[in-house]
C-alpha positions as CSV (number, residue, x, y, z in Angstrom):
1,X,15.6,82.4,116.9
2,X,14.4,83.8,113.6
3,X,17.5,86.1,113.6
4,X,19.7,83.0,113.9
5,X,17.8,81.2,111.1
6,X,18.4,84.2,108.9
7,X,22.1,83.6,109.3
8,X,22.2,79.8,108.9
9,X,19.4,79.2,106.4
10,X,21.2,80.9,103.4
11,X,24.3,78.8,104.1
12,X,22.4,75.6,104.0
13,X,20.3,76.7,101.0
14,X,23.6,77.1,99.1
15,X,24.5,73.5,100.1
16,X,21.0,72.4,99.0
17,X,21.5,74.3,95.7
18,X,24.7,72.4,95.1
19,X,23.0,69.1,95.8
20,X,20.1,69.8,93.6
21,X,22.2,71.1,90.7
22,X,24.3,67.9,90.8
23,X,21.4,65.5,91.5
24,X,19.4,66.8,88.5
25,X,22.3,66.8,86.1
26,X,23.4,70.4,85.8
27,X,26.8,69.4,87.2
28,X,28.5,66.1,87.6
29,X,29.7,65.0,91.1
30,X,33.3,65.1,89.7
31,X,32.7,68.8,88.9
32,X,32.6,69.5,92.6
33,X,36.2,68.5,92.9
34,X,37.1,71.3,90.4
35,X,35.0,73.9,92.3
36,X,36.5,72.7,95.6
37,X,40.0,73.0,94.1
38,X,39.3,76.6,93.1
39,X,38.1,77.3,96.6
40,X,41.0,75.7,98.4
41,X,43.8,76.7,96.0
42,X,42.7,80.2,94.9
43,X,39.7,81.8,96.7
44,X,40.4,80.9,100.3
45,X,44.2,81.6,100.1
46,X,43.4,85.0,98.7
47,X,41.0,85.8,101.4
48,X,43.2,84.4,104.1
49,X,46.2,86.4,102.9
50,X,44.2,89.7,103.1
51,X,42.7,88.8,106.5
52,X,46.1,88.1,108.0
53,X,48.2,90.7,106.2
54,X,45.9,93.6,107.3
55,X,45.9,92.7,111.0
56,X,48.4,93.3,113.8
57,X,50.8,90.3,114.1
58,X,49.7,89.8,117.8
59,X,46.2,88.9,116.5
60,X,47.4,86.5,113.9
61,X,48.6,83.6,116.1
62,X,46.7,83.6,119.4
63,X,48.5,81.2,121.8
64,X,45.4,80.5,123.9
65,X,43.3,79.7,120.8
66,X,46.0,77.4,119.2
67,X,46.6,75.5,122.5
68,X,42.8,75.2,123.2
69,X,42.1,73.9,119.7
70,X,45.0,71.5,119.9
71,X,43.8,70.1,123.2
72,X,40.3,69.8,121.9
73,X,41.4,67.9,118.8
74,X,43.6,65.5,120.7
75,X,41.0,64.8,123.4
76,X,38.2,64.1,120.9
77,X,40.4,62.1,118.5
78,X,41.8,59.9,121.3
79,X,38.4,59.4,122.9
80,X,36.7,58.5,119.6
81,X,39.6,56.1,118.6
82,X,39.5,54.3,121.9
83,X,35.7,54.0,121.9
84,X,35.7,52.6,118.4
85,X,38.5,50.1,119.2
86,X,37.3,48.9,122.6
87,X,33.5,49.2,122.4
88,X,33.0,48.3,118.8
89,X,36.1,46.2,118.3
90,X,36.7,47.9,115.0
91,X,40.1,47.4,113.1
92,X,42.7,50.2,113.6
93,X,42.0,51.8,110.2
94,X,38.2,51.9,110.8
95,X,38.8,53.4,114.3
96,X,41.2,56.0,112.8
97,X,38.5,57.3,110.5
98,X,35.9,57.1,113.2
99,X,38.3,59.4,115.1
100,X,38.7,61.7,112.1
101,X,35.0,61.9,111.6
102,X,34.6,62.9,115.3
103,X,37.5,65.3,115.6
104,X,38.2,66.5,112.1
105,X,35.9,69.5,111.6
106,X,35.1,70.9,108.2
107,X,36.9,74.2,108.8
108,X,37.3,75.2,105.1
109,X,34.1,74.4,103.3
110,X,31.6,75.0,106.1
111,X,33.4,76.6,109.0
112,X,35.0,79.5,107.1
113,X,31.9,80.5,105.2
114,X,29.9,80.5,108.5
115,X,32.4,82.5,110.4
116,X,32.7,84.9,107.4
117,X,29.0,85.7,107.8
118,X,28.8,85.9,111.6
119,X,32.2,87.3,112.5
120,X,34.1,88.4,109.4
121,X,36.8,90.3,111.3
122,X,38.3,87.1,112.7
123,X,37.2,84.5,110.1
124,X,40.5,84.4,108.2
125,X,42.7,84.3,111.2
126,X,40.6,81.6,112.9
127,X,40.7,79.5,109.7
128,X,44.5,79.9,109.5
129,X,45.0,78.7,113.1
130,X,42.6,75.8,112.6
131,X,44.6,74.7,109.5
132,X,47.8,74.7,111.5
133,X,46.4,72.4,114.2
134,X,44.6,70.1,111.8
135,X,47.7,69.8,109.6
136,X,50.2,69.2,112.4
137,X,48.0,67.1,114.8
138,X,44.7,65.9,113.5
139,X,45.7,64.4,110.1
140,X,49.1,62.9,111.2
141,X,47.6,61.2,114.3
142,X,44.7,59.6,112.3
143,X,47.1,58.5,109.5
144,X,49.4,57.0,112.1
145,X,46.5,54.9,113.5
146,X,45.4,53.9,110.1
147,X,48.9,52.9,108.9
148,X,49.4,50.9,112.0
149,X,46.5,48.8,110.7
150,X,48.3,48.4,107.4
151,X,51.6,47.4,109.0
152,X,53.2,50.5,107.6
153,X,55.6,52.9,109.2
154,X,54.6,55.0,112.2
155,X,54.2,58.5,113.5
156,X,57.4,60.1,112.2
157,X,56.6,59.2,108.6
158,X,53.0,60.4,109.1
159,X,54.3,63.7,110.5
160,X,56.8,64.2,107.7
161,X,54.2,63.5,105.1
162,X,51.7,65.8,106.7
163,X,54.2,68.7,107.2
164,X,55.4,68.3,103.6
165,X,51.9,68.4,102.3
166,X,51.0,71.4,104.5
167,X,54.0,73.4,103.3
168,X,52.8,72.9,99.7
169,X,49.2,73.9,100.5
170,X,48.2,77.3,99.0
171,X,46.2,78.2,102.1
172,X,49.3,77.6,104.3
173,X,51.6,79.6,101.9
174,X,49.0,82.4,102.0
175,X,49.0,82.3,105.8
176,X,52.8,82.5,105.9
177,X,52.9,85.3,103.3
178,X,50.2,87.2,105.3
179,X,52.3,86.8,108.5
180,X,55.4,88.2,106.8
181,X,53.4,91.3,105.5
182,X,51.9,91.8,108.9
183,X,55.2,91.5,110.7
184,X,57.0,94.0,108.3
185,X,54.1,96.5,108.3
186,X,54.1,96.6,104.5
187,X,51.2,98.4,102.9
188,X,49.7,96.5,100.0
189,X,48.9,98.4,96.8
190,X,45.1,99.1,96.4
191,X,45.0,97.2,93.1
192,X,46.4,94.1,94.8
193,X,43.9,94.4,97.7
194,X,41.0,94.7,95.3
195,X,42.1,91.8,93.2
196,X,42.5,89.5,96.2
197,X,39.3,90.7,97.7
198,X,37.4,89.8,94.5
199,X,38.8,86.3,94.4
200,X,38.2,85.9,98.1
201,X,34.5,86.9,97.9
202,X,33.9,83.8,95.6
203,X,34.9,81.4,98.4
204,X,31.8,81.4,100.5
205,X,29.2,80.4,98.0
206,X,31.5,78.2,96.0
207,X,32.6,76.2,99.0
208,X,29.1,75.6,100.2
209,X,27.8,74.7,96.7
210,X,30.6,72.1,96.3
211,X,29.7,70.5,99.7
212,X,26.1,70.0,98.5
213,X,27.3,68.5,95.2
214,X,29.6,66.0,97.0
215,X,26.6,64.8,99.1
216,X,24.9,63.4,96.0
217,X,25.1,59.6,95.9
218,X,26.1,59.2,99.5
219,X,23.9,56.9,101.6
220,X,23.5,56.2,105.3
221,X,25.0,52.8,105.5
222,X,27.4,51.0,107.8
223,X,27.1,50.3,111.5
224,X,24.4,52.5,113.0
225,X,26.0,52.5,116.4
226,X,29.3,53.8,114.9
227,X,27.5,56.4,112.9
228,X,25.5,57.7,115.8
229,X,28.5,57.8,118.1
230,X,30.8,59.6,115.6
231,X,28.0,62.2,114.8
232,X,27.4,62.9,118.5
233,X,31.1,63.3,119.1
234,X,31.6,65.7,116.2
235,X,28.6,67.9,116.8
236,X,28.2,67.8,120.6
237,X,31.4,66.5,122.3
238,X,33.9,68.5,120.3
239,X,32.3,72.0,120.8
240,X,31.8,71.1,124.5
241,X,35.5,70.2,124.9
242,X,36.5,73.4,123.0
243,X,34.4,75.4,125.4
244,X,36.0,73.7,128.4
245,X,39.5,74.0,127.0
246,X,39.3,77.7,126.3
247,X,37.7,78.3,129.7
248,X,40.2,76.1,131.5
249,X,43.3,77.7,130.0
250,X,42.0,81.1,131.0
251,X,41.5,79.9,134.6
252,X,45.1,78.6,134.5
253,X,46.4,82.1,133.7
254,X,46.6,82.2,129.9
255,X,45.1,85.3,128.2
256,X,41.4,84.6,127.9
257,X,39.8,84.5,124.4
258,X,37.9,87.6,123.6
259,X,34.2,87.3,122.7
260,X,34.4,86.5,119.0
261,X,37.4,84.2,119.4
262,X,35.7,82.3,122.1
263,X,32.6,81.9,120.0
264,X,34.8,81.0,117.0
265,X,36.6,78.1,118.7
266,X,33.3,76.6,119.9
267,X,31.7,77.0,116.5
268,X,34.8,75.5,114.8
269,X,34.5,72.4,117.0
270,X,30.8,72.1,116.0
271,X,31.3,71.9,112.2
272,X,30.3,68.8,110.3
273,X,32.8,66.1,109.3
274,X,35.8,67.0,107.1
275,X,34.8,66.5,103.4
276,X,38.2,65.0,102.4
277,X,37.9,62.3,105.1
278,X,35.7,60.3,102.7
279,X,38.5,60.2,100.1
280,X,41.2,59.3,102.6
281,X,39.1,56.6,104.2
282,X,38.4,54.9,100.9
283,X,42.1,54.3,100.5
284,X,42.0,52.2,103.6
285,X,38.9,50.3,102.6
286,X,36.5,52.3,104.7
287,X,33.7,53.1,102.2
288,X,30.5,52.9,104.2
289,X,30.7,54.7,107.6
290,X,32.8,57.8,106.6
291,X,30.4,58.9,103.8
292,X,27.4,58.3,106.0
293,X,29.1,60.5,108.8
294,X,29.6,63.3,106.2
295,X,26.0,63.2,105.1
296,X,24.5,63.0,108.6
297,X,26.7,65.5,110.3
298,X,26.2,68.0,107.4
299,X,22.4,67.6,107.7
300,X,22.2,67.7,111.5
301,X,24.7,70.5,111.9
302,X,22.0,72.9,110.6
303,X,20.1,72.5,113.8
304,X,23.1,72.2,116.2
305,X,24.9,75.2,114.7
306,X,21.7,77.3,114.8
307,X,21.3,76.4,118.5
308,X,25.0,77.3,119.3
309,X,24.7,80.6,117.5
310,X,21.6,81.4,119.5
311,X,23.6,80.8,122.7
312,X,26.9,82.4,121.7
313,X,25.7,85.5,119.8
């Protein structure tokens, strides 16, 4: 167990450092948006490009992983949405962001840094596949539910908006560029590899630091029952469904996920809530429960992820 804490403790100490630096005035909370922008627009794309471009194309898009993660996302999103609507009688927009809190894992700011530490050989590829599923399924489905509550247009508009945003995302552009390089077998110049590697190395610490800063000022408010249910779904149900989906697809005849990819999909499902969900939820008037979910899932995930790592590694 001490070996696992050696892995997880530094990650959460980086989050604590970001919280402390922001809480005591070294940075403003708005500065975290700038740091997060650097991570998502520069550092992560650089690292993803190298990770994908330097691997065989057959390893870049694993059909079993993509289908298992898609099934996992849909099952948890729908279950959380229906629970919120029927058991808590919440409005559609509130239920949509309960679903996003339960099924929208923080792949970029917590998941990728963790995978980069425990399984660096697949971290970039896994993050790229997670981005595809989250951009094409998770976000459009939640926006569709939320917009139904606003009497806005439906699924097709949400899909078009999400696909358009995804195509402009630097991480997605980097993913496509890496796939092209991998498919053509081009050898990247050493100077380019070194430059991208230097930028990519900055992603881990900066991402975790920014998460800590964003937690400053958040409070555990809102309906306690909703908060507990969403937290349990995000940190327990989603990794369990990921485990079952990957195992079930292998039993049905699809190529089984290798050791690291199997561990990666379970860990990806066990990440805390998506950081940007707080911003999106506020646009629909949801200002209490989503921030509380982000705070609680980030804190509790230290223990849940440590336990999962002890089982999987």
